[in-house]
C-alpha positions as CSV (number, residue, x, y, z in Angstrom):
1,M,-4.6,-12.5,7.7
2,E,-2.3,-12.5,4.8
3,Q,1.5,-10.6,4.7
4,F,3.0,-9.6,1.4
5,K,6.7,-8.2,1.4
6,I,7.7,-5.2,-1.1
7,F,11.4,-4.9,-1.5
8,L,12.4,-1.5,-2.9
9,R,14.2,-0.8,-5.4
10,D,13.8,3.1,-4.6
11,D,14.2,4.8,-1.8
12,Y,10.2,4.6,-1.8
13,I,7.1,3.4,-3.2
14,K,3.6,5.2,-3.8
15,L,0.6,3.3,-1.9
16,G,-1.2,2.7,-5.1
17,Q,2.0,0.9,-6.6
18,A,2.0,-1.1,-3.9
19,L,-1.5,-2.1,-4.2
20,K,-0.7,-2.8,-7.1
21,A,2.3,-4.7,-6.8
22,A,1.0,-6.8,-3.9
23,G,-1.7,-8.1,-6.6
24,L,-4.5,-6.3,-4.1
25,V,-6.1,-4.1,-6.9
26,E,-6.1,-4.5,-11.2
27,N,-5.1,-1.3,-11.6
28,G,-4.3,2.6,-10.9
29,A,-7.8,3.4,-11.1
30,D,-8.8,0.2,-8.9
31,A,-6.5,1.8,-6.2
32,K,-7.3,5.1,-6.2
33,A,-11.3,3.9,-5.5
34,A,-10.1,1.7,-2.6
35,I,-7.7,4.5,-1.1
36,Q,-10.6,7.5,-1.0
37,D,-12.9,5.6,0.2
38,G,-10.5,5.1,3.3
39,E,-9.8,1.3,2.4
40,A,-5.8,1.4,3.2
41,K,-4.6,1.9,6.6
42,V,-0.4,3.4,6.7
43,N,1.1,2.7,10.3
44,G,-2.1,1.9,11.9
45,E,-3.9,5.4,10.3
46,V,-6.2,5.4,7.6
47,E,-4.7,7.4,4.6
48,Y,-6.2,8.8,1.7
49,Q,-3.5,9.8,-0.9
50,R,-2.8,7.0,-3.4
51,G,0.2,9.0,-4.3
52,K,1.3,8.8,-0.1
53,K,5.5,7.9,-0.1
54,L,6.5,4.4,1.8
55,Y,9.5,3.8,2.8
56,E,11.4,1.1,4.6
57,G,9.6,0.1,7.8
58,D,6.0,1.3,6.7
59,E,3.1,-1.3,6.8
60,V,0.5,-1.1,4.9
61,M,-3.0,-2.6,6.1
62,F,-6.0,-3.4,3.2
63,A,-8.3,-5.8,3.0
64,D,-7.4,-7.6,5.6
65,T,-3.6,-8.1,4.1
66,L,-0.4,-6.9,5.7
67,I,2.1,-5.4,3.6
68,K,5.5,-4.6,5.0
69,I,8.3,-2.0,2.9
70,L,11.3,-3.5,3.4
71,K,14.7,-2.3,1.5
């Protein structure tokens, strides 16, 4: 399993943006499709909202990659 860390510049990052920042999707349309298909988990729960706000301490699992949100 790969791990990727995203360091917040603001208070949060949206799920779709996080997937793009980690290089796991090409663009917003790909992120939207993957999220709507239930491929992303936020803190162990399947998340279907591309605009889900992620804060420091949140973890996203996507395509066998763990994304950690850090400040």
